[in-house]
C-alpha positions as CSV (number, residue, x, y, z in Angstrom):
1,M,114.2,75.5,21.7
2,I,116.4,78.5,21.1
3,R,113.5,80.8,21.6
4,R,112.3,79.2,24.8
5,A,115.8,79.6,26.3
6,R,115.9,83.1,25.3
7,S,112.3,83.7,26.7
8,A,113.5,82.0,29.9
9,S,116.8,84.2,29.8
10,G,114.5,87.5,29.8
11,V,112.0,86.4,32.1
12,A,115.1,85.9,34.6
13,L,116.3,89.4,33.6
14,L,112.9,90.8,34.3
15,R,112.9,88.9,37.7
16,A,116.0,90.5,38.6
17,A,115.2,94.1,37.4
18,A,111.9,93.8,39.6
19,A,114.0,92.6,42.5
20,E,116.6,95.4,42.2
21,A,114.0,98.1,41.8
22,G,112.2,97.0,44.9
23,S,115.4,96.8,46.8
24,T,116.5,100.2,46.0
25,G,113.4,101.9,46.9
26,A,112.8,103.1,43.4
27,T,109.0,103.6,43.9
28,Q,108.4,104.9,40.4
29,V,110.3,101.9,38.6
30,V,108.9,99.2,40.7
31,P,105.5,99.1,39.3
32,V,107.2,99.3,35.6
33,A,109.3,96.5,36.2
34,R,106.9,94.3,37.8
35,I,104.2,94.8,34.9
36,A,106.9,94.0,32.4
37,L,107.7,90.8,34.4
38,A,103.8,90.1,34.7
39,S,103.6,90.4,30.9
40,A,106.4,88.2,30.1
41,L,105.1,85.5,32.6
42,T,101.5,85.8,31.2
43,R,102.7,85.5,27.6
44,L,105.0,82.8,27.9
45,G,102.7,80.6,30.0
46,Y,104.4,80.9,33.5
47,T,100.6,80.7,34.8
48,G,101.3,80.3,38.4
49,E,103.9,83.0,38.9
50,A,102.0,85.4,37.1
51,L,98.9,84.8,39.4
52,A,101.1,85.2,42.4
53,L,102.6,88.4,41.0
54,F,99.3,90.1,40.0
55,P,97.8,90.8,43.6
56,P,100.7,92.8,45.2
57,L,101.3,94.6,41.9
58,L,97.6,95.5,41.8
59,H,97.5,96.6,45.6
60,Q,100.7,98.6,45.2
61,A,99.4,100.5,42.0
62,R,96.0,101.3,43.8
63,R,97.5,102.4,46.9
64,E,99.9,104.8,45.0
65,G,97.3,106.0,42.7
66,N,99.1,105.1,39.7
67,W,96.2,104.2,37.5
68,P,97.8,104.4,34.2
69,Q,100.1,101.4,35.2
70,L,97.1,99.9,36.8
71,W,95.3,99.7,33.7
72,T,98.2,98.3,31.8
73,A,98.4,95.6,34.3
74,L,94.7,95.0,34.3
75,R,94.9,94.4,30.5
76,I,97.6,92.2,30.8
77,L,95.7,90.3,33.7
78,A,92.9,90.1,31.1
79,E,95.3,88.3,28.7
80,L,95.9,85.8,31.6
81,L,92.2,85.4,32.7
82,V,91.3,84.3,29.0
83,S,94.0,81.7,28.9
84,L,92.3,80.3,32.2
85,D,88.8,80.4,30.8
86,R,87.7,83.5,32.7
87,H,86.3,85.4,29.7
88,E,83.6,87.3,31.6
89,T,86.1,89.0,34.1
90,A,88.8,89.5,31.3
91,A,85.8,91.3,29.4
92,V,85.0,93.7,32.1
93,L,88.9,94.5,32.8
94,L,89.1,95.4,29.0
95,A,85.8,97.0,28.5
96,A,86.7,99.4,31.6
97,A,90.3,99.9,30.6
98,R,89.1,101.0,26.8
99,E,86.3,103.6,28.6
100,S,88.6,105.0,31.1
101,T,90.2,108.3,30.7
102,S,93.2,107.5,33.0
103,A,94.1,104.3,30.8
104,P,97.0,105.0,28.5
105,A,96.0,104.3,24.9
106,L,97.0,101.1,23.3
107,S,99.8,101.4,20.7
108,G,102.2,99.1,18.7
109,E,101.6,95.4,18.7
110,D,99.0,95.8,21.7
111,V,96.4,97.4,19.2
112,E,96.4,94.0,17.6
113,R,96.9,92.0,20.4
114,Y,93.9,93.2,22.4
115,R,91.7,93.2,19.4
116,Q,92.3,89.5,18.9
117,L,91.7,89.1,22.5
118,Q,88.3,91.0,22.3
119,E,87.5,88.7,19.4
120,Q,88.4,85.8,21.5
121,I,86.1,86.8,24.2
122,S,83.2,87.5,21.9
123,Q,83.6,84.0,20.6
124,K,83.3,82.6,23.9
125,T,80.5,84.9,25.4
126,G,78.8,85.7,22.5
127,P,78.2,89.2,21.0
128,G,75.2,89.9,23.3
129,V,76.7,89.0,26.5
130,L,79.7,90.8,25.5
131,D,77.4,93.9,25.0
132,Q,75.8,93.6,28.5
133,I,79.5,93.3,30.1
134,T,80.6,96.4,28.3
135,A,77.7,98.4,29.4
136,L,78.3,97.1,33.2
137,A,82.0,98.1,32.8
138,R,81.0,101.5,31.7
139,A,79.1,102.2,34.8
140,L,81.7,100.7,37.4
141,P,83.9,102.8,39.3
142,R,87.6,102.2,38.6
143,A,88.0,100.9,42.3
144,Q,85.5,98.5,41.8
145,V,87.1,97.1,38.6
146,V,90.1,96.5,40.5
147,D,88.1,94.7,43.3
148,R,86.8,92.4,40.5
149,A,90.2,91.6,39.2
150,L,91.4,90.7,42.8
151,A,88.4,88.6,43.6
152,A,89.0,86.7,40.5
153,L,92.7,86.1,41.6
154,D,91.6,85.1,44.9
155,D,89.2,82.6,43.4
156,L,92.0,81.5,41.0
157,A,94.3,80.8,44.0
158,S,91.7,78.6,46.0
């Protein structure tokens, strides 16, 4: 009960930080604040709010050419997609991020988090399908990876 209250309080603080960053025109801070909020919403199960946050976040990061932050957002989106049984799309996003030189390296808890997520995906898709998805992701231009993410979000919204 206490943990849930703290989590809700943390989400409220992240919402406020994202809104404040947006209202002040702090263009470097806005995507970071929104990514932090998307991460918290996703990991705490606020699925609807997370789904609504991702499209503007992805559009803004792509428009600004902010690929390191875009890859981070796509990895978090992959977590959300797995929770919604969209394993194949999640696999594309993770494989593309893993292969991209513009994606930041994983560190800390994220290393294990994404290893486990990859294992979940492999269990659902099977290793052969996952290998095919990985090969496809290597060949996709990064703009098409974002397009796939946005298409999945559109599909989930309808």
